[in-house]
ROKE-480798 format. One record per atom (N, C-alpha, C): x, y, z. Coordinates in steps of 0.05 Angstrom, whole numbers, m for minus. Layout:
<recs>
> px, py, pz
> X, Y, Z;
...
</recs>
This chain:
<recs>
> px, py, pz
> m415, 407, m1767;
> m401, 424, m1750;
> m385, 447, m1765;
> m383, 463, m1750;
> m373, 489, m1763;
> m359, 511, m1745;
> m344, 531, m1751;
> m329, 547, m1734;
> m350, 571, m1726;
> m373, 570, m1736;
> m394, 590, m1727;
> m402, 587, m1696;
> m416, 605, m1690;
> m417, 610, m1659;
> m445, 593, m1657;
> m452, 583, m1631;
> m477, 567, m1623;
> m501, 586, m1633;
> m505, 604, m1628;
> m524, 627, m1639;
> m522, 624, m1669;
> m503, 626, m1686;
> m506, 627, m1715;
> m519, 602, m1724;
> m506, 576, m1712;
> m517, 558, m1719;
> m547, 548, m1711;
> m555, 557, m1690;
> m585, 555, m1685;
> m598, 574, m1702;
> m593, 599, m1708;
> m605, 613, m1732;
> m607, 599, m1759;
> m585, 586, m1766;
> m583, 572, m1789;
> m600, 546, m1789;
> m601, 535, m1768;
> m620, 513, m1762;
> m650, 517, m1766;
> m653, 543, m1753;
> m681, 552, m1749;
> m693, 559, m1777;
> m676, 574, m1790;
> m681, 584, m1820;
> m690, 565, m1841;
> m674, 533, m1838;
> m671, 517, m1856;
> m694, 487, m1842;
> m705, 498, m1819;
> m719, 478, m1805;
> m709, 452, m1804;
> m684, 448, m1796;
> m670, 429, m1788;
> m681, 412, m1767;
> m685, 387, m1765;
> m693, 370, m1742;
> m670, 361, m1723;
> m647, 371, m1728;
> m626, 361, m1709;
> m608, 386, m1705;
> m597, 389, m1682;
> m578, 406, m1676;
> m552, 412, m1695;
> m538, 434, m1691;
> m513, 434, m1713;
> m491, 440, m1689;
> m467, 424, m1688;
> m450, 427, m1672;
> m430, 449, m1682;
> m417, 465, m1657;
> m398, 483, m1663;
> m370, 470, m1657;
> m351, 485, m1673;
> m319, 474, m1663;
> m304, 501, m1664;
> m313, 525, m1645;
> m304, 549, m1647;
> m274, 549, m1645;
> m261, 532, m1627;
> m237, 531, m1622;
> m223, 513, m1642;
> m235, 498, m1663;
> m223, 486, m1682;
> m209, 461, m1675;
> m208, 455, m1649;
> m197, 428, m1643;
> m210, 405, m1653;
> m236, 400, m1657;
> m244, 377, m1674;
> m234, 378, m1703;
> m238, 397, m1712;
> m234, 399, m1748;
> m206, 401, m1748;
> m185, 408, m1731;
> m156, 400, m1732;
> m150, 369, m1729;
> m164, 359, m1709;
> m158, 329, m1705;
> m168, 315, m1726;
> m189, 319, m1746;
> m194, 310, m1769;
> m186, 314, m1792;
> m166, 332, m1793;
> m149, 340, m1814;
> m160, 358, m1832;
> m182, 370, m1826;
> m196, 387, m1849;
> m186, 419, m1848;
> m175, 422, m1829;
> m166, 458, m1828;
> m143, 456, m1849;
> m146, 473, m1866;
> m121, 477, m1887;
> m103, 505, m1869;
> m81, 494, m1873;
> m59, 506, m1859;
> m54, 535, m1871;
> m55, 535, m1895;
> m48, 566, m1912;
> m73, 586, m1903;
> m99, 579, m1898;
> m120, 602, m1889;
> m137, 595, m1862;
> m127, 573, m1851;
> m136, 567, m1826;
> m169, 558, m1820;
> m185, 558, m1851;
> m206, 554, m1852;
> m212, 526, m1852;
> m233, 513, m1852;
> m240, 480, m1858;
> m256, 477, m1884;
> m242, 450, m1896;
> m250, 443, m1922;
> m281, 434, m1915;
> m296, 432, m1934;
> m322, 418, m1930;
> m316, 392, m1931;
> m323, 377, m1910;
> m321, 351, m1912;
> m343, 334, m1896;
> m346, 312, m1905;
> m365, 298, m1886;
> m351, 278, m1875;
> m359, 265, m1850;
> m342, 247, m1839;
> m368, 225, m1825;
> m366, 201, m1834;
> m380, 185, m1815;
> m370, 170, m1793;
> m375, 174, m1771;
> m366, 162, m1750;
> m379, 138, m1744;
> m358, 112, m1736;
> m373, 95, m1730;
> m385, 95, m1701;
> m398, 73, m1687;
> m408, 71, m1663;
> m384, 72, m1641;
> m362, 61, m1652;
> m339, 58, m1635;
> m320, 82, m1636;
> m329, 104, m1649;
> m315, 130, m1643;
> m295, 133, m1673;
> m289, 111, m1685;
> m269, 113, m1703;
> m286, 128, m1727;
> m266, 140, m1748;
> m276, 150, m1774;
> m280, 125, m1791;
> m307, 119, m1795;
> m311, 97, m1819;
> m302, 107, m1845;
> m311, 132, m1850;
> m309, 138, m1878;
> m309, 169, m1878;
> m289, 182, m1900;
> m292, 211, m1903;
> m303, 215, m1928;
> m319, 235, m1933;
> m326, 246, m1960;
> m312, 266, m1968;
> m290, 270, m1985;
> m278, 296, m1987;
> m292, 314, m2014;
> m304, 296, m2026;
> m323, 311, m2052;
> m354, 302, m2050;
> m372, 322, m2046;
> m399, 307, m2046;
> m422, 323, m2066;
> m438, 305, m2070;
> m460, 321, m2086;
> m479, 319, m2069;
> m488, 348, m2064;
> m511, 353, m2040;
> m540, 329, m2043;
> m546, 331, m2072;
> m569, 314, m2073;
> m570, 285, m2073;
> m544, 274, m2067;
> m538, 248, m2070;
> m524, 242, m2046;
> m514, 256, m2032;
> m498, 251, m2005;
> m516, 236, m1984;
> m537, 242, m1975;
> m556, 230, m1953;
> m557, 203, m1957;
> m560, 197, m1993;
> m568, 162, m1992;
> m542, 152, m1992;
> m518, 167, m2002;
> m494, 155, m1999;
> m484, 140, m1969;
> m488, 166, m1955;
> m485, 166, m1923;
> m502, 145, m1909;
> m525, 140, m1916;
> m545, 117, m1906;
> m535, 94, m1914;
> m528, 90, m1940;
> m521, 64, m1948;
> m493, 53, m1937;
> m477, 76, m1932;
> m451, 66, m1918;
> m456, 62, m1888;
> m475, 77, m1879;
> m485, 73, m1846;
> m494, 44, m1846;
> m508, 33, m1870;
> m521, 11, m1864;
> m501, m17, m1860;
> m482, m10, m1873;
> m455, m35, m1873;
> m439, m31, m1852;
> m443, m14, m1831;
> m433, m14, m1805;
> m440, m33, m1781;
</recs>
């Protein structure tokens, strides 16, 4: 999810051949609710959030290593 427009997210998805859609949070409501918008700049921190089937946040990843992160999330997902 990003503050970028739907069109920008689609272009990014197409450029990198992502098999899934990217979400847009243009009004910053979701990012603010998850507490990732920094108050001094109004920008969001790069945070991954694993949402449980019941809609609660199962885990937040504030620092990630991109090469390792998918395996980490999949392992945590398997425990839900």
